[in-house]
Structures are given as structure tokens and as C-alpha cells.
C-alpha positions in Angstrom: -2.6 -2.3 -15.0 -4.6 -4.8 -16.9 -6.0 -6.4 -13.8 -9.7 -6.9 -13.1 -11.6 -4.4 -11.0 -11.5 -4.4 -7.2 -15.2 -5.3 -7.3 -14.5 -8.4 -9.2 -11.8 -9.4 -6.7 -14.2 -8.7 -3.8 -16.8 -11.0 -5.5 -14.2 -13.7 -6.0 -13.2 -13.5 -2.3 -16.9 -13.7 -1.2 -17.5 -16.8 -3.4 -14.2 -18.4 -2.1 -15.2 -17.9 1.5 -18.7 -19.2 0.8 -17.3 -22.4 -0.8 -14.9 -22.8 2.1 -17.9 -22.7 4.5 -20.0 -25.0 2.4 -17.3 -27.7 2.2 -16.1 -27.1 5.8 -12.6 -26.0 4.7 -10.3 -23.5 6.4 -8.3 -22.3 3.4 -6.9 -18.8 3.0 -6.2 -16.4 0.1 -2.8 -14.7 0.1 -2.9 -11.7 -2.3 0.4 -11.0 -4.2 1.1 -7.3 -3.7 3.6 -5.3 -5.7 4.5 -1.8 -4.8 5.5 1.0 -7.2 4.1 -0.8 -10.3 4.0 1.5 -13.4 0.8 3.5 -13.1 0.9 3.5 -9.2 1.1 6.9 -7.6 1.4 7.8 -3.9 -2.3 8.6 -4.0 -3.2 5.1 -5.4 -1.0 3.5 -2.7 -3.0 5.4 0.0 -6.2 4.0 -1.5 -4.8 0.5 -1.5 -3.7 0.9 2.2 -7.2 2.0 3.1 -8.7 -1.0 1.2 -6.3 -3.4 3.0 -7.2 -1.8 6.4 -11.0 -2.1 5.6 -10.5 -5.7 4.6 -8.5 -6.4 7.8 -5.5 -7.6 5.8 -2.0 -7.0 7.0 0.4 -8.2 4.4 3.6 -9.7 5.7 5.2 -9.5 2.3 5.1 -6.8 -0.4 7.3 -7.0 -3.5 8.7 -3.9 -5.1 8.2 -3.8 -8.9 11.2 -4.7 -10.9 11.1 -4.9 -14.7 10.9 -8.3 -16.2 11.8 -8.7 -19.9 9.0 -9.2 -22.3 6.1 -7.8 -20.2 3.8 -4.9 -20.8 4.7 -3.6 -17.3 8.4 -3.4 -18.3 7.5 -1.5 -21.5 5.5 1.0 -19.3 8.4 1.2 -16.9 11.0 2.2 -19.5 8.7 4.3 -21.8 6.2 5.8 -19.4 3.5 4.9 -22.0 0.7 2.3 -21.7 1.3 0.2 -24.8 -2.4 -0.7 -25.2 -3.8 2.8 -25.0 -0.9 5.0 -25.8 -1.5 7.1 -22.7 1.2 8.4 -20.5 1.7 6.3 -17.3 3.3 7.6 -14.1 6.4 5.6 -13.2 8.6 6.1 -10.2 12.2 5.1 -10.3 13.1 7.1 -7.2 14.0 4.6 -4.4 12.6 6.9 -1.7 9.2 7.2 -3.3 9.2 3.4 -3.9 9.9 3.0 -0.2 7.0 5.4 0.6 4.5 3.3 -1.5 5.7 0.1 0.1 5.4 1.5 3.6 1.8 2.4 3.0 0.9 -1.2 2.2 2.5 -2.2 5.5 1.5 1.0 7.5 1.0 -1.1 10.6 4.6 -2.1 11.0 6.5 0.1 13.6 9.6 0.3 11.3 7.4 1.9 8.6 5.9 4.6 10.8 8.1 7.5 9.6 7.8 6.6 5.9 4.0 6.0 6.2 3.7 9.4 7.9 5.7 11.1 5.2 3.8 9.4 2.5 0.4 10.5 3.9 1.6 14.1 4.3 3.0 14.1 0.7 -0.3 12.7 -0.6 -2.1 15.5 1.3 -3.9 13.0 3.5 -3.1 14.1 7.1 -6.7 13.1 7.9 -5.5 9.5 7.9 -3.2 10.2 10.9 -5.2 10.1 14.1 -7.4 7.9 16.3 -10.5 7.6 14.1 -11.6 4.3 12.6 -10.4 5.3 9.1 -7.0 6.4 10.2 -4.0 4.4 9.1 -1.5 5.5 11.8 -1.7 7.3 15.2 0.0 10.6 15.7 3.4 10.7 17.4 3.3 11.1 21.1 5.6 13.9 22.2 7.6 12.9 25.2 8.8 15.5 27.8 12.1 16.4 26.4 14.5 19.2 25.6 12.8 21.5 23.0 15.9 21.3 20.8 15.9 17.5 20.8 14.0 16.0 17.8 11.3 13.6 18.8 10.4 10.2 17.4 7.4 7.9 17.7 7.2 5.7 20.7 8.1 2.1 20.2 4.9 0.3 21.2 2.9 -2.5 19.7 0.2 -1.3 17.3 
């Protein structure tokens, strides 16, 4: 909320990379990502995960949103209203949904597999589970096992 468009960010990244090349520098950008910010839905978290994958970025750190006194984001968190427009804003305070949004930003981590799968299914995006180039996660491989035994994803490097 209140941030410039993704297109402006992409333009900044392109200029940054060009200047690094021009001056023979090897510097990196490290985006600061916050999950479950007021206004963020599961669907917007899916879109961000797709963007991160497209850009080849695998964030090691993602911070969950926590209210900070005196900020517009905190106002939105407590009221559910955008103070600048007066519009309703979706806010999740449910810890499980917060974990789902965060797992999507780090979909590539094995420990996030179950949460990322659940998030994609809840967001009605099963098309992102598979082997295609746009898929975020691979489907579970069912091992030969007792039909009454629940299965879990194989622990392999992704």
C-alpha cells in the first residue's frame, strides 16, 4: 500500500543493473519483503510468488507484518480501512493464513511445501502445482504404501 508500481520497480532494477555493468561493479539488490501486510490477500501473495519466480529471486528472509505505532499500515491493520481513500482493506489476523502467505513467498523451501500447496488450493490455483515452467511447486509423489497411511512429499532438493 502506498508503494510505487511493480513496473517502476522493474525499471529501477534495470537501471541499477546497467549502472553496475557500466562501472564494473558487482552489487546486489536485496528486496525487503513483508508478508500479510494490510491489503494483501492470498491471491496477491500468489501473484507475488509468481513474480519472484519469474525474476529468479528466492528470498531467504521474509518478515511477517506487525503493527508499528504511528503508521498508516497500522491504522489499516486495526480499522480495516485505507485512511487515504476510506476504502475497506482486507486484513488477516489469522496466524495460519499469515503462514500461508509467507510460505508462498518462499515456496521453494521444502519445509513450506505443505503450506504452499494448501495456499495454492485455497486460492483456486491448482494450475501452479505441476511440472510446467510457470508452476511454483511439483505435485507430491505417492510412494508405495498402505492405502490407509497418509502420504507426505518426498524430501528431495528442489
